[in-house]
C-alpha positions in Angstrom: -35.1 13.5 -6.7 -34.3 12.7 -10.3 -32.5 15.6 -12.2 -32.7 17.8 -9.0 -29.5 19.7 -10.0 -30.8 20.3 -13.5 -34.2 21.5 -12.2 -32.5 23.9 -9.7 -30.4 25.4 -12.5 -33.6 25.9 -14.6 -35.2 27.6 -11.6 -32.0 29.8 -11.3 -31.6 28.9 -7.6 -28.3 29.7 -5.8 -26.6 26.3 -6.3 -24.8 24.4 -3.6 -22.7 21.3 -4.3 -20.2 19.5 -2.1 -17.4 17.0 -2.7 -17.0 13.6 -1.1 -14.1 11.1 -1.6 -15.1 7.4 -2.2 -13.5 4.8 0.1 -10.1 3.2 -0.4 -11.7 -0.2 0.0 -15.1 -1.7 -0.2 -16.8 -0.3 2.9 -18.9 2.8 1.9 -20.3 3.5 5.4 -18.3 6.6 6.2 -18.9 8.1 2.7 -22.7 7.4 3.1 -22.7 8.9 6.6 -21.2 12.1 5.3 -23.6 12.2 2.4 -26.6 11.7 4.7 -25.6 14.8 6.7 -25.8 16.8 3.5 -29.2 15.6 2.4 -31.5 18.6 2.0 -28.5 21.0 2.2 -27.0 20.6 -1.2 -28.2 20.2 -4.8 -25.7 17.5 -5.5 -22.7 15.6 -4.2 -19.6 15.1 -6.4 -17.9 11.8 -6.0 -14.3 12.1 -7.1 -12.7 9.9 -9.7 -9.2 9.1 -8.7 -8.5 12.6 -7.5 -4.8 13.4 -7.2 -4.3 10.1 -9.0 -5.0 8.2 -5.8 -6.7 4.8 -6.3 -10.2 4.6 -4.7 -13.5 3.0 -5.3 -15.1 3.7 -8.7 -16.9 7.1 -8.8 -19.7 5.5 -10.7 -20.2 2.7 -8.2 -20.1 5.2 -5.3 -22.7 7.4 -7.1 -25.1 4.4 -7.4 -24.8 3.9 -3.6 -25.7 7.6 -3.1 -28.6 7.4 -5.4 -29.9 4.4 -3.5 -30.0 6.7 -0.5 -32.0 9.2 -2.4 -29.1 11.6 -2.6 -28.4 13.4 -5.9 -24.9 12.4 -7.2 -22.6 14.1 -9.6 -20.3 11.6 -11.1 -16.8 12.8 -11.9 -15.2 11.1 -14.9 -11.5 11.7 -15.7 -9.8 10.9 -18.9 -6.5 9.7 -17.3 -7.4 6.1 -16.8 -9.7 5.2 -19.7 -9.6 5.1 -23.5 -12.6 6.3 -25.5 -14.2 2.8 -25.5 -14.2 2.6 -21.7 -15.3 6.2 -21.3 -18.3 5.6 -23.5 -19.1 2.3 -21.7 -19.0 4.0 -18.3 -21.2 7.0 -19.5 -23.8 4.7 -21.0 -23.7 2.6 -17.9 -24.1 5.7 -15.7 -27.2 6.8 -17.7 -28.7 3.3 -17.5 -28.3 3.5 -13.7 -29.9 6.9 -13.5 -26.6 8.7 -12.9 -27.0 11.6 -15.3 -25.0 14.5 -13.7 -21.4 14.2 -15.1 -18.4 16.4 -14.3 -16.0 15.9 -17.2 -12.4 16.2 -16.2 -9.0 15.6 -17.8 -7.6 14.1 -14.6 -4.5 14.7 -12.5 -1.2 13.3 -13.7 -0.2 9.8 -12.5 3.0 11.1 -10.9 0.8 13.0 -8.4 -0.6 9.9 -6.8 0.1 6.5 -5.2 0.4 4.4 -8.3 3.2 6.1 -10.1 4.1 3.0 -12.1 0.6 3.1 -13.7 0.3 4.0 -17.4 -1.7 7.1 -18.1 -4.2 7.0 -21.0 -5.3 10.6 -21.8 -6.7 9.6 -25.2 -9.2 12.4 -24.6 -9.1 15.5 -22.4 -12.1 17.4 -20.8 -13.2 19.3 -23.9 -13.2 16.2 -26.1 -15.0 14.3 -23.3 -17.7 16.9 -23.3 -18.0 16.6 -27.1 -18.3 12.8 -26.7 -21.1 13.3 -24.1 -22.9 15.6 -26.5 -22.6 13.0 -29.2 -24.0 10.3 -27.0 -26.9 12.5 -26.0 -27.7 12.8 -29.8 -27.7 9.1 -30.2 -24.2 8.8 -31.7 -21.0 7.2 -30.5 -17.5 8.7 -31.0 -17.4 7.5 -34.6 -20.8 9.1 -35.4 -22.4 5.6 -35.5 -25.9 5.3 -34.0 -26.7 3.8 -30.6 -29.4 1.2 -31.5 -30.3 0.3 -27.9 -31.4 3.7 -26.4 -30.0 7.2 -26.1 -28.8 8.7 -22.7 -29.8 12.0 -21.3 -26.6 13.0 -19.6 -26.2 16.4 -17.9 -22.5 17.4 -18.3 -20.5 20.0 -16.4 -17.0 21.2 -16.6 -14.3 22.5 -14.3 -12.9 26.1 -14.5 -10.1 27.9 -12.8 -10.8 31.7 -12.8 -7.3 32.2 -11.2 -5.5 30.8 -14.3 -2.6 33.1 -15.1 -3.3 33.3 -18.8 -6.5 35.2 -19.3 -6.7 34.3 -22.9 -6.3 30.6 -22.2 -9.0 30.8 -19.5 -11.4 32.5 -21.9 -10.7 30.1 -24.7 -11.1 26.9 -22.7 -14.2 28.1 -21.0 -15.8 29.0 -24.3 -14.7 25.7 -25.8 -16.4 23.9 -23.0 -19.6 25.9 -23.5 -19.5 25.0 -27.2 -18.8 21.3 -26.3 -22.0 21.2 -24.2 -21.1 22.0 -20.6 -24.3 23.0 -18.7 -22.6 24.1 -15.5 -19.2 24.8 -14.1 -17.5 24.1 -10.8 -14.4 26.1 -10.1 -11.1 25.2 -8.5 -10.5 26.6 -5.0 -11.0 30.3 -5.0 -8.9 32.6 -2.9 -8.9 35.7 -5.2 -12.5 36.9 -5.3 -11.5 40.1 -7.3 -10.3 37.7 -10.0 -13.5 35.7 -9.8 -15.5 39.0 -10.1 -13.5 39.9 -13.3 -14.0 36.4 -14.7 -17.8 36.5 -14.1 -18.2 40.0 -15.5 -15.9 39.8 -18.5 -16.3 36.1 -19.6 -19.0 34.1 -17.9 -21.7 36.7 -18.1 -21.8 36.3 -21.8 -22.9 32.6 -21.7 -25.7 32.1 -19.2 -24.3 28.9 -17.7 -24.0 28.7 -13.9 -20.6 29.0 -12.3 -20.1 27.5 -8.8 -17.1 29.0 -6.8 -14.9 26.5 -5.2 -14.9 27.0 -1.4 -12.3 25.0 0.6 -12.4 24.4 4.4 -9.0 25.3 5.7 -8.4 23.5 9.0 -5.2 25.2 10.2 -2.4 27.4 9.1 -0.3 24.3 8.4 -3.1 23.0 6.1 -3.1 26.3 4.2 0.7 26.3 3.8 0.5 22.7 2.5 -2.0 23.7 -0.1 0.1 26.7 -1.2 3.1 24.3 -1.5 1.4 21.4 -3.3 -1.7 22.7 -5.2 -0.8 24.3 -8.5 -2.3 27.7 -9.2 -3.6 28.3 -5.7 -2.2 31.0 -3.4 -3.8 31.4 0.0 -3.0 34.9 1.2 -0.6 35.4 4.1 -3.4 37.3 5.9 -5.6 34.2 5.9 -2.7 32.0 7.1 -1.9 34.5 9.9 -5.6 34.6 10.9 -5.6 30.8 11.2 -2.3 30.7 13.1 -3.5 33.3 15.6 -6.9 31.7 16.2 -7.6 29.9 19.5 -9.6 27.3 17.5 -8.1 27.2 14.0 -10.8 24.8 12.7 -13.6 27.1 13.9 -11.7 30.0 12.2 -11.6 28.0 9.0 -15.3 27.4 9.2 -15.8 31.2 9.6 -13.5 31.9 6.6 -15.4 29.5 4.4 -18.8 31.0 5.4 -17.5 34.5 4.7 -16.3 33.3 1.3 -19.7 31.8 0.5 -21.3 35.2 1.3 -18.9 36.9 -1.1 -19.5 34.3 -3.8 -23.2 34.7 -3.5 -22.9 38.3 -4.8 -20.6 37.3 -7.7 -21.8 34.0 -9.2 -24.6 31.4 -9.2 -23.4 29.0 -6.6 -20.7 27.3 -4.5 -18.9 24.0 -4.6 -17.7 23.1 -1.1 -14.6 21.0 -0.5 -14.2 20.0 3.2 -11.8 17.1 2.8 -12.3 14.5 5.6 -14.6 17.0 7.5 -17.7 16.9 5.3 -19.7 16.8 8.5 -18.9 20.5 9.0 -20.5 21.6 5.8 -24.0 22.1 7.3 -22.4 24.3 10.0 -20.6 26.4 7.3 -23.9 26.8 5.4 -25.7 27.8 8.5 -23.1 30.4 9.3 -23.3 31.7 5.7 -27.1 31.8 6.0 -27.6 29.5 3.0 -30.5 27.0 2.8 -32.2 25.3 -0.1 -35.8 26.4 -1.0 -38.6 24.3 0.4 
């Protein structure tokens, strides 16, 4: 299963990835149970790295546990908590452990999380982290000094937000990430598919790198309102909130909405990245409803 994601990209398959949160403690049983349900349904599973600045088990350690189960991990690495020495150390360690898929992130601000007294680092941000990965893959550290004990073969990806208000900033950062070596992109939660279409047509189509649309499982109208209130740059339409509030079974309605969005995304971009926070067990049902299965 080594480099399964990379091989699927080379084969130009419709890509499916999902996101799982590592445990807040040392027991990985729930995380692994969710991951096992996704075996054979996704090309890779992202393990978050202190998402929303909430302390959890190391993404790298959790990815090793997934790999031991024969499940393809995508290790998220954020710049918030590590300086360039630690980032390089973790990247080399990941490669040595066979964890080659890396999603390079800047990271959420400390004030968003549960350790607000912590000191943020942010020596690098996502574009510079991608450049660092490119350097390592070429056998050089951040100071352009050679790596005498072996060179990694990391497969880096970046995040993109097609709904960013500033079109010029969106285009600039996307192209900078391409130049820095990003091989794939996972998007933030998409609610405006016309905007995604415009992004794919006017920006992404020029670069031949797969973009996976972020699909979020909405569990209720209250859940959708919470996201509108607290997640920057996301606006879930009133019509969707109304649909959830009127549904006899809001969770089932959320599953139907996610499946509909996957069908739309399939006509616009090269894949989907599914976020079903605390209900990853429902992802197979969403994929079945969207009629999405992996080849073979």
